[in-house]
Structure formats: C-alpha cells, structure tokens
C-alpha positions as CSV (number, residue, x, y, z in Angstrom):
1,Q,32.2,-15.8,-53.7
2,E,35.8,-14.8,-53.4
3,A,36.6,-18.2,-51.7
4,N,35.0,-20.0,-54.6
5,L,36.8,-18.1,-57.3
6,R,40.1,-18.7,-55.4
7,M,39.3,-22.5,-55.5
8,V,38.6,-22.6,-59.1
9,I,41.7,-20.5,-60.1
10,D,44.0,-22.4,-57.6
11,H,43.1,-25.7,-59.5
12,L,43.8,-24.3,-63.1
13,L,46.9,-26.1,-64.5
14,A,47.9,-22.9,-66.5
15,F,49.6,-20.1,-64.8
16,V,47.0,-17.5,-63.7
17,G,48.0,-14.4,-61.8
18,I,47.5,-10.9,-61.1
19,V,50.2,-8.5,-62.3
20,D,50.3,-4.8,-61.6
21,Q,51.1,-1.9,-64.0
22,E,54.8,-2.2,-63.4
23,G,54.9,-5.9,-64.1
24,T,55.1,-7.2,-60.5
25,I,53.3,-10.4,-59.8
26,R,50.8,-9.7,-57.0
27,E,49.2,-13.1,-57.0
28,A,49.7,-16.7,-58.6
29,N,47.5,-19.7,-58.6
30,Q,48.5,-22.7,-56.4
31,A,48.3,-25.4,-59.1
32,S,50.8,-23.8,-61.4
33,L,53.2,-23.1,-58.4
34,Q,53.1,-26.8,-57.6
35,I,53.7,-27.9,-61.0
36,A,56.8,-25.8,-61.3
37,S,57.9,-26.6,-57.6
38,L,57.8,-23.1,-56.5
39,T,56.2,-21.4,-53.6
40,R,54.1,-18.3,-53.6
41,E,57.0,-16.5,-52.0
42,Q,59.4,-17.3,-54.9
43,V,57.1,-15.7,-57.2
44,V,54.9,-13.0,-55.7
45,G,56.6,-9.6,-55.6
46,K,58.8,-10.5,-58.5
47,K,58.6,-8.8,-62.0
48,L,57.1,-11.0,-64.6
49,W,60.4,-11.2,-66.6
50,E,62.3,-12.1,-63.5
51,C,60.7,-15.5,-63.3
52,Y,62.5,-18.5,-64.9
53,W,59.7,-19.4,-67.4
54,Y,60.5,-15.9,-69.1
55,N,63.9,-14.9,-68.5
56,D,65.8,-17.4,-70.6
57,D,65.5,-15.2,-73.7
58,E,66.8,-11.8,-73.6
59,A,64.4,-10.7,-76.5
60,V,61.4,-12.0,-74.5
61,V,62.4,-10.0,-71.5
62,D,62.9,-7.0,-73.6
63,N,59.5,-7.4,-75.1
64,L,57.8,-7.9,-71.7
65,K,59.5,-4.7,-70.4
66,E,58.5,-2.7,-73.4
67,A,54.8,-4.0,-73.4
68,F,54.4,-2.8,-69.7
69,Q,56.0,0.5,-70.5
70,R,53.5,1.1,-73.3
71,A,50.6,-0.2,-71.2
C-alpha cells in the first residue's frame, strides 16, 4: 500500500510534502520537484521558508515561522 500511495503522490503536480513540527521538509513529491527543476536533496532537510517558492517575501517568511511556532 505504501508503494501505491507513493506512486500517486509522486505524480501529483502540486507540491505535496511532509513537514515536521519545526518546519523542516522531510519528504516531497517527485512531480513537483521535476517541475521546479529541483532534486530531493535540494529540498528535503530545509526549512519550508528557506525554499525559493516561499522566501521571496519577508512577510511570508515571517508568517510561516510564526505559524510553526504557534503550532
């Protein structure tokens, strides 16, 4: 079942990932990585707000950090 779920998630075009309580990306789906021309190694292990699709706006970065602190 895990392999089937992985196959479905990996083919979704939207970013699907697993983020821990501190905001660190633990997993990301393959299709979104390919669309962004990224490898899993460039994303997994980074904070969500360190990724380029979120860090171009300081207010967004601050909101993400605050949301994870509240959670």
